[in-house]
Biopython code that builds the backbone (N, CA, C, O; Angstrom):
import numpy as np
from Bio.PDB.StructureBuilder import StructureBuilder

atoms = [
    (1, "UNK", "N", (4.890, -6.921, -16.484)),
    (1, "UNK", "CA", (4.929, -6.621, -17.887)),
    (1, "UNK", "C", (6.036, -5.601, -18.120)),
    (1, "UNK", "O", (6.252, -4.717, -17.291)),
    (2, "UNK", "N", (6.719, -5.714, -19.214)),
    (2, "UNK", "CA", (7.722, -4.698, -19.538)),
    (2, "UNK", "C", (7.609, -4.308, -21.005)),
    (2, "UNK", "O", (7.208, -5.090, -21.866)),
    (3, "UNK", "N", (7.978, -3.081, -21.236)),
    (3, "UNK", "CA", (8.048, -2.558, -22.595)),
    (3, "UNK", "C", (9.391, -1.863, -22.704)),
    (3, "UNK", "O", (10.038, -1.609, -21.688)),
    (4, "UNK", "N", (9.805, -1.565, -23.865)),
    (4, "UNK", "CA", (11.077, -0.880, -23.932)),
    (4, "UNK", "C", (11.584, -0.703, -25.333)),
    (4, "UNK", "O", (10.855, -0.830, -26.316)),
    (5, "UNK", "N", (12.849, -0.407, -25.387)),
    (5, "UNK", "CA", (13.491, -0.160, -26.650)),
    (5, "UNK", "C", (13.944, 1.281, -26.776)),
    (5, "UNK", "O", (14.974, 1.557, -27.392)),
    (6, "UNK", "N", (13.195, 2.195, -26.205)),
    (6, "UNK", "CA", (13.577, 3.601, -26.229)),
    (6, "UNK", "C", (14.719, 3.808, -25.241)),
    (6, "UNK", "O", (14.656, 3.316, -24.114)),
    (7, "UNK", "N", (15.734, 4.509, -25.637)),
    (7, "UNK", "CA", (16.914, 4.773, -24.810)),
    (7, "UNK", "C", (17.624, 3.485, -24.377)),
    (7, "UNK", "O", (18.365, 3.483, -23.395)),
    (8, "UNK", "N", (17.396, 2.402, -25.107)),
    (8, "UNK", "CA", (18.036, 1.106, -24.838)),
    (8, "UNK", "C", (17.787, 0.612, -23.412)),
    (8, "UNK", "O", (18.701, 0.124, -22.747)),
    (9, "UNK", "N", (16.559, 0.743, -22.960)),
    (9, "UNK", "CA", (16.216, 0.246, -21.621)),
    (9, "UNK", "C", (14.800, -0.300, -21.630)),
    (9, "UNK", "O", (13.997, 0.046, -22.496)),
    (10, "UNK", "N", (14.501, -1.145, -20.674)),
    (10, "UNK", "CA", (13.156, -1.682, -20.506)),
    (10, "UNK", "C", (12.441, -0.861, -19.450)),
    (10, "UNK", "O", (13.061, -0.409, -18.488)),
    (11, "UNK", "N", (11.164, -0.669, -19.617)),
    (11, "UNK", "CA", (10.338, 0.030, -18.642)),
    (11, "UNK", "C", (9.342, -0.970, -18.061)),
    (11, "UNK", "O", (8.695, -1.708, -18.804)),
    (12, "UNK", "N", (9.219, -0.994, -16.754)),
    (12, "UNK", "CA", (8.295, -1.898, -16.087)),
    (12, "UNK", "C", (7.138, -1.089, -15.516)),
    (12, "UNK", "O", (7.331, 0.036, -15.054)),
    (13, "UNK", "N", (5.960, -1.647, -15.548)),
    (13, "UNK", "CA", (4.830, -0.987, -14.922)),
    (13, "UNK", "C", (3.853, -2.019, -14.393)),
    (13, "UNK", "O", (3.821, -3.162, -14.848)),
    (14, "UNK", "N", (3.056, -1.592, -13.420)),
    (14, "UNK", "CA", (2.125, -2.468, -12.733)),
    (14, "UNK", "C", (0.807, -2.484, -13.499)),
    (14, "UNK", "O", (0.333, -1.451, -13.974)),
    (15, "UNK", "N", (0.226, -3.678, -13.609)),
    (15, "UNK", "CA", (-1.088, -3.819, -14.235)),
    (15, "UNK", "C", (-1.927, -4.769, -13.385)),
    (15, "UNK", "O", (-1.401, -5.444, -12.500)),
    (16, "UNK", "N", (-3.199, -4.818, -13.648)),
    (16, "UNK", "CA", (-4.077, -5.769, -12.978)),
    (16, "UNK", "C", (-4.502, -5.333, -11.595)),
    (16, "UNK", "O", (-4.692, -4.143, -11.341)),
    (17, "UNK", "N", (-4.655, -6.303, -10.693)),
    (17, "UNK", "CA", (-5.166, -6.028, -9.345)),
    (17, "UNK", "C", (-4.307, -5.026, -8.582)),
    (17, "UNK", "O", (-4.838, -4.176, -7.868)),
    (18, "UNK", "N", (-2.982, -5.117, -8.726)),
    (18, "UNK", "CA", (-2.106, -4.194, -8.003)),
    (18, "UNK", "C", (-2.379, -2.746, -8.406)),
    (18, "UNK", "O", (-2.421, -1.864, -7.548)),
    (19, "UNK", "N", (-2.561, -2.497, -9.679)),
    (19, "UNK", "CA", (-2.862, -1.146, -10.151)),
    (19, "UNK", "C", (-4.234, -0.693, -9.675)),
    (19, "UNK", "O", (-4.411, 0.457, -9.270)),
    (20, "UNK", "N", (-5.188, -1.585, -9.724)),
    (20, "UNK", "CA", (-6.544, -1.267, -9.262)),
    (20, "UNK", "C", (-6.527, -0.883, -7.776)),
    (20, "UNK", "O", (-7.184, 0.078, -7.377)),
    (21, "UNK", "N", (-5.777, -1.631, -6.960)),
    (21, "UNK", "CA", (-5.677, -1.319, -5.535)),
    (21, "UNK", "C", (-5.000, 0.035, -5.316)),
    (21, "UNK", "O", (-5.467, 0.841, -4.510)),
    (22, "UNK", "N", (-3.918, 0.282, -6.020)),
    (22, "UNK", "CA", (-3.179, 1.541, -5.859)),
    (22, "UNK", "C", (-4.042, 2.738, -6.236)),
    (22, "UNK", "O", (-4.055, 3.739, -5.520)),
    (23, "UNK", "N", (-4.759, 2.647, -7.345)),
    (23, "UNK", "CA", (-5.612, 3.753, -7.769)),
    (23, "UNK", "C", (-6.760, 3.981, -6.793)),
    (23, "UNK", "O", (-7.152, 5.122, -6.545)),
    (24, "UNK", "N", (-7.296, 2.902, -6.244)),
    (24, "UNK", "CA", (-8.355, 3.038, -5.244)),
    (24, "UNK", "C", (-7.861, 3.717, -3.983)),
    (24, "UNK", "O", (-8.573, 4.525, -3.387)),
    (25, "UNK", "N", (-6.659, 3.397, -3.579)),
    (25, "UNK", "CA", (-6.068, 4.019, -2.392)),
    (25, "UNK", "C", (-5.775, 5.495, -2.651)),
    (25, "UNK", "O", (-5.997, 6.341, -1.786)),
    (26, "UNK", "N", (-5.279, 5.792, -3.838)),
    (26, "UNK", "CA", (-4.983, 7.184, -4.193)),
    (26, "UNK", "C", (-6.251, 8.030, -4.114)),
    (26, "UNK", "O", (-6.218, 9.168, -3.645)),
    (27, "UNK", "N", (-7.350, 7.477, -4.566)),
    (27, "UNK", "CA", (-8.622, 8.189, -4.538)),
    (27, "UNK", "C", (-9.039, 8.515, -3.101)),
    (27, "UNK", "O", (-9.656, 9.551, -2.855)),
    (28, "UNK", "N", (-8.704, 7.630, -2.151)),
    (28, "UNK", "CA", (-9.101, 7.830, -0.756)),
    (28, "UNK", "C", (-8.127, 8.691, 0.046)),
    (28, "UNK", "O", (-8.408, 9.007, 1.202)),
    (29, "UNK", "N", (-7.010, 9.074, -0.525)),
    (29, "UNK", "CA", (-6.072, 9.987, 0.152)),
    (29, "UNK", "C", (-6.587, 11.411, -0.002)),
    (29, "UNK", "O", (-6.715, 11.918, -1.117)),
    (30, "UNK", "N", (-6.877, 12.042, 1.109)),
    (30, "UNK", "CA", (-7.435, 13.391, 1.048)),
    (30, "UNK", "C", (-6.455, 14.463, 1.494)),
    (30, "UNK", "O", (-6.760, 15.653, 1.414)),
    (31, "UNK", "N", (-5.281, 14.058, 1.964)),
    (31, "UNK", "CA", (-4.303, 15.039, 2.409)),
    (31, "UNK", "C", (-2.898, 14.510, 2.280)),
    (31, "UNK", "O", (-2.679, 13.302, 2.179)),
    (32, "UNK", "N", (-1.955, 15.413, 2.285)),
    (32, "UNK", "CA", (-0.557, 15.017, 2.192)),
    (32, "UNK", "C", (-0.115, 14.204, 3.395)),
    (32, "UNK", "O", (-0.563, 14.439, 4.517)),
    (33, "UNK", "N", (0.759, 13.255, 3.156)),
    (33, "UNK", "CA", (1.308, 12.445, 4.233)),
    (33, "UNK", "C", (0.437, 11.286, 4.677)),
    (33, "UNK", "O", (0.816, 10.551, 5.588)),
    (34, "UNK", "N", (-0.714, 11.104, 4.060)),
    (34, "UNK", "CA", (-1.578, 9.980, 4.430)),
    (34, "UNK", "C", (-1.012, 8.681, 3.878)),
    (34, "UNK", "O", (-0.470, 8.651, 2.773)),
    (35, "UNK", "N", (-1.140, 7.614, 4.647)),
    (35, "UNK", "CA", (-0.807, 6.284, 4.170)),
    (35, "UNK", "C", (-2.107, 5.493, 4.130)),
    (35, "UNK", "O", (-2.695, 5.194, 5.170)),
    (36, "UNK", "N", (-2.547, 5.157, 2.929)),
    (36, "UNK", "CA", (-3.785, 4.398, 2.747)),
    (36, "UNK", "C", (-3.423, 3.089, 2.067)),
    (36, "UNK", "O", (-2.703, 3.071, 1.068)),
    (37, "UNK", "N", (-3.930, 1.993, 2.618)),
    (37, "UNK", "CA", (-3.660, 0.673, 2.047)),
    (37, "UNK", "C", (-4.980, 0.013, 1.677)),
    (37, "UNK", "O", (-6.027, 0.308, 2.254)),
    (38, "UNK", "N", (-4.907, -0.879, 0.709)),
    (38, "UNK", "CA", (-6.097, -1.617, 0.271)),
    (38, "UNK", "C", (-6.499, -2.635, 1.333)),
    (38, "UNK", "O", (-5.726, -2.959, 2.235)),
    (39, "UNK", "N", (-7.717, -3.127, 1.203)),
    (39, "UNK", "CA", (-8.202, -4.159, 2.124)),
    (39, "UNK", "C", (-7.316, -5.401, 2.060)),
    (39, "UNK", "O", (-7.084, -6.057, 3.075)),
    (40, "UNK", "N", (-6.825, -5.719, 0.871)),
    (40, "UNK", "CA", (-5.946, -6.886, 0.711)),
    (40, "UNK", "C", (-4.627, -6.681, 1.455)),
    (40, "UNK", "O", (-4.125, -7.601, 2.101)),
    (41, "UNK", "N", (-4.076, -5.492, 1.364)),
    (41, "UNK", "CA", (-2.835, -5.193, 2.091)),
    (41, "UNK", "C", (-3.082, -5.140, 3.586)),
    (41, "UNK", "O", (-2.262, -5.610, 4.375)),
    (42, "UNK", "N", (-4.214, -4.568, 3.976)),
    (42, "UNK", "CA", (-4.549, -4.464, 5.393)),
    (42, "UNK", "C", (-4.609, -5.848, 6.040)),
    (42, "UNK", "O", (-4.203, -6.006, 7.191)),
    (43, "UNK", "N", (-5.100, -6.831, 5.330)),
    (43, "UNK", "CA", (-5.167, -8.195, 5.871)),
    (43, "UNK", "C", (-3.784, -8.715, 6.257)),
    (43, "UNK", "O", (-3.664, -9.544, 7.159)),
    (44, "UNK", "N", (-2.736, -8.233, 5.577)),
    (44, "UNK", "CA", (-1.370, -8.681, 5.849)),
    (44, "UNK", "C", (-0.703, -7.930, 6.996)),
    (44, "UNK", "O", (0.206, -8.465, 7.630)),
    (45, "UNK", "N", (-1.134, -6.702, 7.276)),
    (45, "UNK", "CA", (-0.417, -5.872, 8.245)),
    (45, "UNK", "C", (-1.248, -5.446, 9.450)),
    (45, "UNK", "O", (-0.746, -4.726, 10.313)),
    (46, "UNK", "N", (-2.489, -5.868, 9.529)),
    (46, "UNK", "CA", (-3.410, -5.381, 10.567)),
    (46, "UNK", "C", (-2.952, -5.686, 11.989)),
    (46, "UNK", "O", (-3.355, -4.994, 12.924)),
    (47, "UNK", "N", (-2.124, -6.699, 12.167)),
    (47, "UNK", "CA", (-1.636, -7.023, 13.512)),
    (47, "UNK", "C", (-0.647, -5.990, 14.029)),
    (47, "UNK", "O", (-0.398, -5.922, 15.233)),
    (48, "UNK", "N", (-0.081, -5.187, 13.137)),
    (48, "UNK", "CA", (0.990, -4.284, 13.532)),
    (48, "UNK", "C", (0.608, -2.808, 13.557)),
    (48, "UNK", "O", (1.359, -1.989, 14.087)),
    (49, "UNK", "N", (-0.555, -2.452, 12.989)),
    (49, "UNK", "CA", (-0.887, -1.037, 12.849)),
    (49, "UNK", "C", (-2.327, -0.751, 13.247)),
    (49, "UNK", "O", (-3.198, -1.615, 13.153)),
    (50, "UNK", "N", (-2.559, 0.483, 13.694)),
    (50, "UNK", "CA", (-3.896, 0.993, 13.952)),
    (50, "UNK", "C", (-4.335, 1.741, 12.701)),
    (50, "UNK", "O", (-3.531, 2.437, 12.080)),
    (51, "UNK", "N", (-5.601, 1.602, 12.327)),
    (51, "UNK", "CA", (-6.084, 2.276, 11.129)),
    (51, "UNK", "C", (-7.576, 2.506, 11.234)),
    (51, "UNK", "O", (-8.261, 1.907, 12.064)),
    (52, "UNK", "N", (-8.069, 3.389, 10.371)),
    (52, "UNK", "CA", (-9.517, 3.588, 10.286)),
    (52, "UNK", "C", (-9.948, 3.399, 8.838)),
    (52, "UNK", "O", (-9.188, 3.660, 7.905)),
    (53, "UNK", "N", (-11.168, 2.946, 8.677)),
    (53, "UNK", "CA", (-11.717, 2.690, 7.351)),
    (53, "UNK", "C", (-11.970, 4.011, 6.631)),
    (53, "UNK", "O", (-12.500, 4.955, 7.217)),
    (54, "UNK", "N", (-11.589, 4.069, 5.367)),
    (54, "UNK", "CA", (-11.862, 5.243, 4.536)),
    (54, "UNK", "C", (-12.470, 4.788, 3.220)),
    (54, "UNK", "O", (-12.177, 3.691, 2.745)),
    (55, "UNK", "N", (-13.294, 5.604, 2.645)),
    (55, "UNK", "CA", (-13.843, 5.285, 1.335)),
    (55, "UNK", "C", (-14.874, 4.179, 1.374)),
    (55, "UNK", "O", (-15.322, 3.751, 2.438)),
    (56, "UNK", "N", (-15.235, 3.732, 0.195)),
    (56, "UNK", "CA", (-16.298, 2.741, 0.042)),
    (56, "UNK", "C", (-15.791, 1.329, -0.209)),
    (56, "UNK", "O", (-16.587, 0.390, -0.243)),
    (57, "UNK", "N", (-14.489, 1.157, -0.386)),
    (57, "UNK", "CA", (-13.972, -0.134, -0.827)),
    (57, "UNK", "C", (-13.147, -0.866, 0.226)),
    (57, "UNK", "O", (-12.422, -1.806, -0.100)),
    (58, "UNK", "N", (-13.250, -0.445, 1.479)),
    (58, "UNK", "CA", (-12.530, -1.126, 2.548)),
    (58, "UNK", "C", (-11.086, -0.709, 2.706)),
    (58, "UNK", "O", (-10.335, -1.353, 3.440)),
    (59, "UNK", "N", (-10.679, 0.355, 2.032)),
    (59, "UNK", "CA", (-9.312, 0.848, 2.206)),
    (59, "UNK", "C", (-9.129, 1.384, 3.624)),
    (59, "UNK", "O", (-10.076, 1.861, 4.251)),
    (60, "UNK", "N", (-7.917, 1.298, 4.107)),
    (60, "UNK", "CA", (-7.632, 1.690, 5.484)),
    (60, "UNK", "C", (-6.581, 2.795, 5.532)),
    (60, "UNK", "O", (-5.560, 2.729, 4.847)),
    (61, "UNK", "N", (-6.847, 3.816, 6.355)),
    (61, "UNK", "CA", (-5.897, 4.903, 6.585)),
    (61, "UNK", "C", (-5.088, 4.535, 7.823)),
    (61, "UNK", "O", (-5.631, 4.458, 8.925)),
    (62, "UNK", "N", (-3.782, 4.307, 7.639)),
    (62, "UNK", "CA", (-2.911, 3.933, 8.748)),
    (62, "UNK", "C", (-2.769, 5.127, 9.685)),
    (62, "UNK", "O", (-2.421, 6.227, 9.256)),
    (63, "UNK", "N", (-3.044, 4.897, 10.981)),
    (63, "UNK", "CA", (-2.969, 5.943, 11.987)),
    (63, "UNK", "C", (-1.651, 5.892, 12.759)),
    (63, "UNK", "O", (-0.993, 6.912, 12.963)),
    (64, "UNK", "N", (-1.282, 4.686, 13.183)),
    (64, "UNK", "CA", (-0.064, 4.532, 13.983)),
    (64, "UNK", "C", (0.314, 3.061, 14.062)),
    (64, "UNK", "O", (-0.461, 2.175, 13.702)),
    (65, "UNK", "N", (1.519, 2.832, 14.541)),
    (65, "UNK", "CA", (1.973, 1.462, 14.765)),
    (65, "UNK", "C", (1.491, 1.021, 16.140)),
    (65, "UNK", "O", (1.547, 1.801, 17.091)),
    (66, "UNK", "N", (1.026, -0.197, 16.258)),
    (66, "UNK", "CA", (0.595, -0.712, 17.554)),
    (66, "UNK", "C", (1.791, -0.852, 18.485)),
    (66, "UNK", "O", (2.898, -1.171, 18.052)),
    (67, "UNK", "N", (1.556, -0.611, 19.755)),
    (67, "UNK", "CA", (2.632, -0.687, 20.747)),
    (67, "UNK", "C", (3.223, -2.088, 20.846)),
    (67, "UNK", "O", (4.417, -2.239, 21.103)),
    (68, "UNK", "N", (2.400, -3.111, 20.646)),
    (68, "UNK", "CA", (2.877, -4.491, 20.780)),
    (68, "UNK", "C", (3.414, -5.073, 19.472)),
    (68, "UNK", "O", (3.756, -6.254, 19.415)),
    (69, "UNK", "N", (3.489, -4.255, 18.424)),
    (69, "UNK", "CA", (3.998, -4.757, 17.143)),
    (69, "UNK", "C", (5.488, -5.052, 17.264)),
    (69, "UNK", "O", (6.258, -4.247, 17.788)),
    (70, "UNK", "N", (5.869, -6.203, 16.778)),
    (70, "UNK", "CA", (7.286, -6.552, 16.840)),
    (70, "UNK", "C", (8.061, -5.805, 15.769)),
    (70, "UNK", "O", (7.502, -5.405, 14.748)),
    (71, "UNK", "N", (9.325, -5.623, 16.005)),
    (71, "UNK", "CA", (10.176, -4.946, 15.031)),
    (71, "UNK", "C", (10.221, -5.719, 13.716)),
    (71, "UNK", "O", (10.256, -5.110, 12.647)),
    (72, "UNK", "N", (10.221, -7.041, 13.776)),
    (72, "UNK", "CA", (10.283, -7.839, 12.555)),
    (72, "UNK", "C", (9.032, -7.660, 11.705)),
    (72, "UNK", "O", (9.120, -7.658, 10.477)),
    (73, "UNK", "N", (7.852, -7.508, 12.344)),
    (73, "UNK", "CA", (6.624, -7.271, 11.587)),
    (73, "UNK", "C", (6.711, -5.944, 10.841)),
    (73, "UNK", "O", (6.286, -5.853, 9.689)),
    (74, "UNK", "N", (7.252, -4.923, 11.481)),
    (74, "UNK", "CA", (7.368, -3.607, 10.863)),
    (74, "UNK", "C", (8.362, -3.634, 9.716)),
    (74, "UNK", "O", (8.112, -3.031, 8.672)),
    (75, "UNK", "N", (9.474, -4.314, 9.887)),
    (75, "UNK", "CA", (10.480, -4.410, 8.830)),
    (75, "UNK", "C", (9.904, -5.128, 7.620)),
    (75, "UNK", "O", (10.130, -4.708, 6.485)),
    (76, "UNK", "N", (9.161, -6.207, 7.849)),
    (76, "UNK", "CA", (8.539, -6.934, 6.737)),
    (76, "UNK", "C", (7.600, -6.010, 5.980)),
    (76, "UNK", "O", (7.611, -6.002, 4.749)),
    (77, "UNK", "N", (6.785, -5.230, 6.689)),
    (77, "UNK", "CA", (5.871, -4.301, 6.034)),
    (77, "UNK", "C", (6.636, -3.277, 5.212)),
    (77, "UNK", "O", (6.271, -3.011, 4.067)),
    (78, "UNK", "N", (7.676, -2.704, 5.767)),
    (78, "UNK", "CA", (8.449, -1.689, 5.034)),
    (78, "UNK", "C", (9.071, -2.271, 3.783)),
    (78, "UNK", "O", (9.103, -1.607, 2.746)),
    (79, "UNK", "N", (9.566, -3.493, 3.854)),
    (79, "UNK", "CA", (10.156, -4.116, 2.659)),
    (79, "UNK", "C", (9.099, -4.382, 1.609)),
    (79, "UNK", "O", (9.384, -4.289, 0.415)),
    (80, "UNK", "N", (7.875, -4.714, 2.026)),
    (80, "UNK", "CA", (6.811, -5.004, 1.071)),
    (80, "UNK", "C", (6.383, -3.759, 0.319)),
    (80, "UNK", "O", (5.964, -3.855, -0.835)),
    (81, "UNK", "N", (6.477, -2.575, 0.952)),
    (81, "UNK", "CA", (6.015, -1.362, 0.276)),
    (81, "UNK", "C", (7.126, -0.657, -0.478)),
    (81, "UNK", "O", (6.847, 0.292, -1.211)),
    (82, "UNK", "N", (8.367, -1.079, -0.331)),
    (82, "UNK", "CA", (9.471, -0.427, -1.046)),
    (82, "UNK", "C", (9.528, -0.884, -2.484)),
    (82, "UNK", "O", (10.393, -0.441, -3.239)),
]
sb = StructureBuilder()
sb.init_structure("model")
sb.init_model(0)
sb.init_chain("A")
sb.init_seg("    ")
for serial, (resi, resn, name, xyz) in enumerate(atoms, 1):
    if name == "N":
        sb.init_residue(resn, " ", resi, " ")
    sb.init_atom(name, np.array(xyz, "f"), 0.0, 1.0, " ", f" {name:<3s}", serial, name[0])
structure = sb.get_structure()
């Protein structure tokens, strides 16, 4: 969705499931530097990272990258979150 007109530019923002997931993850972050992903995101990256369950909604706190994770899996994940 986009809105705009002010300053002759369009503004984009996330709505729907993506926003719901992001807000849920934000709620489960208890300290600086934490990386928390939704259960839906975890399903896509679980082969490459170690994590522990946080909160009540299946969100996962990323702990580390798995030793056997391929470089291509990590690059794909980084591009998805940028």
